[in-house]
N, C-alpha and C positions, 0 to 999 in steps of 0.2 A: 489561903494554904491549899484548899481543894483545887484552885485553878492551877496552882504551881504543880500539883501532882498530875493534873490532866495534861499540862504542857510537857512535863517530863514523859509521861506515857506516850503522847503523840510523837515526841522527838524520837524516842526509842523505836516506835513503830516505823517512823519515817526513815530512820537509819537502817532498820531491818529490810525495808523495802528497797533501799538504795543498794544494800549489800546483795540482795536477791537479784536486782536488776543488773548489777555488775557482773554477778556470777553468770546470769543468762546471756549477757553480751559477750563475756569471755568464752563461754561454751559456743555461742553463735559464731564468734570469730574463729575459734578452733575448727568448728565444723566447716565454715566456709574455706578456711586454709586447706583442711583436708579434702573438701569437695573440689577445690581448684587443682590440687595435686592429682586427683582422680579424673580430671576434665569434666567435672560436674558443676552446674549452676543450680542455685536454690531459688525457689520461688514461694510465695505465701500470699494468700487472698483472704481478707476478712470478709466473711459472707454477710455481716451485719452492716458494715460502714461501706463496703465496696472497695476499701483500700488494698492496694496491691504492692507487694514487695518483691524485687528480684535482685539477686546478688550480682556484683560485678563480674564474677566468672560466667554467669548466665549471659551477660551482654558481650563480654569478649569472645565467647564461643561463636558468636554470630558477627564479629568484626566491629562491634560498637564500643566506644569509650564509656566507662561507667559514669561520666559526668554529663553525658549527652541527654538532653531533655526529650523524653519520649512519653507517649500515653502507653503505660506498660501493658494493661490488659488488651487494649486494642492492637498494641504492637504484636503480641503473641498471635492473636486471631488473623491479623493481616499477614504475618509472615508464613502462615501454613500454606504448604503446597496444596493447590486446587484439588488435587485427587485425594488428599488426606483430610482436608479441612472439616468436612461434615462429621466424619467418623471420630475425629479428635475431640471436637466440641461436644458432640452428643455423648461420647463415652464419658467425659468429665462431668457432664451434667447428670448423667445416669448414675455415676458413682456418688455424687453429692446428694442426690435424691434417694438413694438406697436401692436403686435397680441393679446396681453392680456391686459385688462384694469387694472388688479390688480394682484398682487403677494401675495398669502396667502395660503401656502401649508404646508402638513405634510410629513415628510420623517424620515428615521433612519439614524444615524451616528454612527460609530464604536467608542467605548470608548477605552482609552489606554489599559485597562485591557482585552480587547477582546470582551466584550459584546456590544450590541447596545442599544442606547437611542433614544426615539422618540423626535422630535423637531418640533416646530411650527415656520415656517419661513415667515416673511413678509418683504416687500421692497418698496422703493419709488425712483423715478427717479429725478435727477436734470438736467434741460434743459438749453441750452445756449440761446442767444437772437434770434436765428433762430429756436428754438424749437427743437433742436437736443439734445439727451441725452448725457451727459458729465461725469455723474457718477451715480452710484446706491448704495444706502445705505439701511441697514435693521437690523433686529434682529432676534436672535434665542432664543426660549424659550423651556426649558426642560418640556415636557408634558408626560414623561414616567408614572408617577403615575397616571395621568388622563387616559392614555391609558389602564393601568392595571385595573383601577376601571371600565372602559368601557367594558373590556374583562370579568371581573367578572360579571358585569350586564348581558352582552350578554350571558355567559355560564349559569347564573341563569335563564334567560328567555328560554334558550333552554332546560334546565332541566324541567322548569315549563311546557313548550309546550309538552315535551316528556311525562311528567306525565299526563298531560291533555288529550292528545290524547291516550295514552296507559293505562289509568287507567282501572281497572276492575269494576269501578262504574260510573254511569252516572254523568256528571257534566255539568251544564249550568249557564250562566250568564244572569240575567233578569233585563231590565230596569225597575226601581220602577214606574215611572210615568204612563207607559201603558202597563206594564207587557210583553212587547216584548223580546222574546229570542235573545239576542246579539250574544251569542256563545254557541255551544253544541258540546261535544266531540263525538267520534265514538261510544263509549259504550252507551251513551245516545241515539244515533240514532238507535243502534241495539235494545235496550230495547223497544223503540217507534215503531219499524218497519218503521223507517222514512228514506227516501233516502236523498241523499246530495242535490238533486234539490228542495226538499219540506221541507228543514229545517227551513224555516221562518214561525214562528207561535208565539202564545201567550202562556205564561206559563199555562194558564187555560185550553187550548184546550184539553190536554189529559185526564183530570179528568173526570171519568165516572159519578160521582155524583157531580153535580154543588154545592150542599150543603157543600161537603168537601172543595171546593175552598173558601168558605166564612169563615169556621172554620180555614182553614189554614192561610188565611190572617189576620184573627182577632188575632190569637195567634201570628203570627209573628209581627204584629203592636204592641201588648202589650209588647212583650219580646225582640224584635229586633233580636232574633234568635229562632230557633225551632229545636228539634231533634227528629227523629224516628216518624215522623207523617205518619201513615199508610193510603193509599188510593188505590182505584182501578182505573187504567188507561185503557182507550180504545185505543189500538195500531192502527196504520194506515192501517193495514191489517184486521182490524175489529175484531181481537181477544182481549182478555182481560188479564190483568196481575196485580198482586198486587205489589205495590212499597212502600219502606220506604224512606221518604223524610227528609232531614235536610236542614236548610237554615240559612243564616246570612245576615243582611242588612249592606251594606257598603255605607258610605258617602264620596264623593269626592269633589273637587273644581268644577269639570265640571258637575256631575250628581250623582244620588243615584241609587243604584242597589242591587240586591240580588244575592249572590252566593249560588247556590243550588246543593246539591249532592242527588242522588237517586239510589237506588238499587233494583233489581228484587227479591221480597220475596215470589214468587209464590209457589216455591219449599218448602220453609219453611212452608208456609200456608198448602200446600197439606200434608207435614210431620206432622204437628200439627193435622190435621184432622185424618190422619192415626193413630197417636198416641192415639188420643181420642177413635178412633174405636177399636184399640188394648186393650186399658184399659177397654172398655166396654165388649169386648170379653173376657178378662181375668176374669172380675168379673162374667160374665156369665158361663165361663168355670169352675170356682171354685164351684159355686152354683150347676151346673148340674153334674159335675164330683163327687162331694160329695154325691148327691142324687143317681147317677147311680151305685156307689160302694156300698153305704149302703143298697140299695134296695135288690139286690141279697144276700148280707150278712144277712140281717134280715130274708129273706126267708130261707137261709140255717140254721140259728139259730132255727127258729120255726119247720123246718122239722126234725132237729136233736132232738129236745125236744119230738116231736111226736114219732120219731123212738125209743126212749129210753123206751117208754111205750107200743109199738106195738109188738105183738107176732105173728100175722098172716103172714105167708110167702108171700102171694100175695101182701098184703098191704105194707109190708116191701119193696118189689120190686118196687112198685109204687113210694114210698117215695125216694127210691135210684135213680130211674130215674129223679124225680123232682130235687133232689140235683144236679145230674149230669148236668141238664138243666141250673140250677142256675150258677153252676161253669163254664160251657161253655159260658154263657152269659158275665160272669164277665171276663173271659179269652178273649173274643171277644173285650170287651171294652178296656182291657189293651193292646191288640195287636194294636187297632186303635190308642190309645194314643201314643204308640211307634213309629207307622208309621207317626203320625202328628209331633212328636218331631224330628224324623230323618229327615223328609222332611224340617222342618224349619231350621235345621242345615246345610243342603246341599244348599249352595248359588249357586255354579257353576255347571251346568249340567255336568255329566260324560259322554261324547259323545262316542258311540259304535255303531257298526252295529247291526240293529234290524231284526230279522227274524219273521215276523208277524205270519206266519203259525205256527211255533213252539210255540210262546208266547200265541196265542189264544187256541191252542189244550191244553196246559198245564193248562191254567186258567179253561177251561171247565172241564177238568179231575179232578182237585181239588174239584170243586163244586159238581160234581157228588157223591162224597163220603159224602158230608155234607148235601145236600138237596135231597129229592126224586125227581126224574125226570119222574114220570109217566105221560103219555099223554103229553109230551113235546118233541118238535122237535127243535134242534138247528141247523141251516143252516149257513154255512160259505162260503164266497166268497173272496178270497185273490188274488189280482192281484199286484204282486210286481216285475215288470220288471225293475224298477229303484232302485239301492241301496239306503237304508234309514238309516240315522245315528240320533241318539237321545240319551236321558238318559234312560237307560234300566229300572232302578228302578221306575222311574216316569211313564213310559209307562205301566208297569206292575200294578202300582197303579190305573191308569185309567181303564185298561181292567178288572181287578179283581173287582173293585167297581161296574162298570156298568153292567158286565155279572152277578154278584152275585145278584144285585138288580133285574135284569130281571128275574132270576130264582125265587127269593124269593117272588116277587110280581105279579107272573102269576095268572091267574084264576085257583083256585084250586077246579075244578068241575069234577066229575066222567065222565060225558058225554061231556065234552067240551075240544077241542083240543087247546093246546097253543104252540106258536112258538116264537123262538128268531132268528132274522136275523143279522148276523155279516158280514159287508161289509168293506174291507179295500183295498185302491188303493193308491199306491205311485207314486210320480212324482218327477222330479228334484226339484221342489219348495217345495212340502209338502206331508204329508200322510193325506188322508181323512178317518176317522173311523166313521162308521155308525152303530149303535146298536139299533135295533128296535124290539119291542115285542107287543103282543096283550093282555097284562096284565091288572091289575087293572086301570092303568092310575093315572094321578095326577089331583085333581081339579084345576080349573083355578085360583081360589084365593089363592091357595098354591104354585103355579108353581114358583113364584119369590123368595120363601123362602127356597127351598130345599137345596140351597148352604150355609145356615146359620149354625153355629155351634149348634149342639145338636137338630136340627129340624128333626122331623119324620113327613112325609107327610101322613102316613097311621096308623090308630089306631091298625092295626094288626102287626105294625112294632116291632121287637124284637132287632133291631140293636142299636148301640151306638148314632146314630145321628151325627156321625164324619165323615162318609164315603164321602158324597158329598162335604163337607166342605174341606176335604183333596184333593179331586179331583179338586175343585175350585183354591186352592193354587198351585197345580202341574201344571195346565193349565196356570196360571199366570207366573210361573217361566220358563215355556217352550215358552213363547210368543206364545202360541196357542190360539185358540177360540173355544168355545163350544156353541151349540145352542140346545135347548130343545123344542120339540113339543109333546104335550100330551093332551089327551082327557079322561075324567074319564069314566071308564068301556070299553074303547076301545084300549088303549095301549099308549106306550111311544116311542118316537125316539130321540136319542142323535146323534148329528153330531159334530164331533171333527175334527179340522184341525191343525195338528201339523207341524211346519216348519222343513224342511229337513236340517240338518247340514252337510250333505255330501258335501265333496270337491273332485273334480276330481283327484287332486294330491294325495289324500289318497287312491285312488282305484286303485287296481292293477289287 
């Protein structure tokens, strides 16, 4: 009877265990199903027996069939990416031994087809009554797509940072609440002449005219964006520059800010001013050129009409001389126009060795045949110990114009002595050309105008008014400097400093 009771008790206990086992299997199946839907694979390792269990989704995640025979623990270790292997194994062992409080890491496992997938691995420990670990269980979740997305985002951020830092325009991000500059790129620092250490500032700081700040913010507030707003900035080196600013207001969950791009347009502004000046000069040129060409032509026509009715030989000779003078003036004007045109076409200087002694003597000789040199002494002092290289055509334009002006505008009195001093000295750096005379001189109020197109400082001038204008342009193209000192009735002194283009390697 007692045996029967024991059998009944054992049978009940056995049935209870079967029910519990069935419930566990059901829960395990449900979890496996849920894990499969979540792209997760389960694994379990008995730390006492060494037995390892891995679920079918764990295998299919890596391209294996669930019925393939594999050494499961060794499989996991062998499939680990070489760069991740040591960390993955050590992290799990540290978790089991209690050195780590949790196990939640990422690593790569090799797929059956040869590529690697990223896995998020988590684990939990089961402890016995003494608190010793007896099994470790966990899951693997395929996070390859997530990693790819993170890599795409990372690449995009790197591209943005590269664009931001290497952009050819200034870029800054400004907090809307206080207009504090949160970030500014290197080009922006360069435009503002701002060092890395002094980059903390408000957006309003660089504006030269604070009225422009109000206009800018008002327009930005009304439209939430603004394009090509022009303003003058005061740079940190105290220089000034024109900038064109575009901005967009950005609203985020954390804060509101402005994304601002700005570019230096000082050169554009300078070119615009230069274009306006050239347009003015063009209008001025057309007007004066038409007048200066028609004037000698009208004189010629009038003289020819007189010549037709004149029979006296002496008068005919005078009229022919006047016709010749008109033709010479017209020819000189055309020559100056051609010189100006040629100089405008020649952008790059044609650098050759210059012999100043030869060039000065040629220039003086040429004008001896054109102008009377009675009571005129021309003194030259050429010191050329150092080779000098420059554009020969442009040097000749400077010498010819200045020497001819000194000859033309000397004091033309019978009992008064006139002189022209020409001094030239070369150095490794430059040539200094000084042409000084004791001629008519230039009135103080006209001194600044002598380089203007068609300007004639003297009422006695028969020139085209283009000579000094051409000299000014030549000086500019040679990166040279010219200074004028003159007193009316006492004479004029020109000082020209022309850079030496000589290079030692060119000198033999």
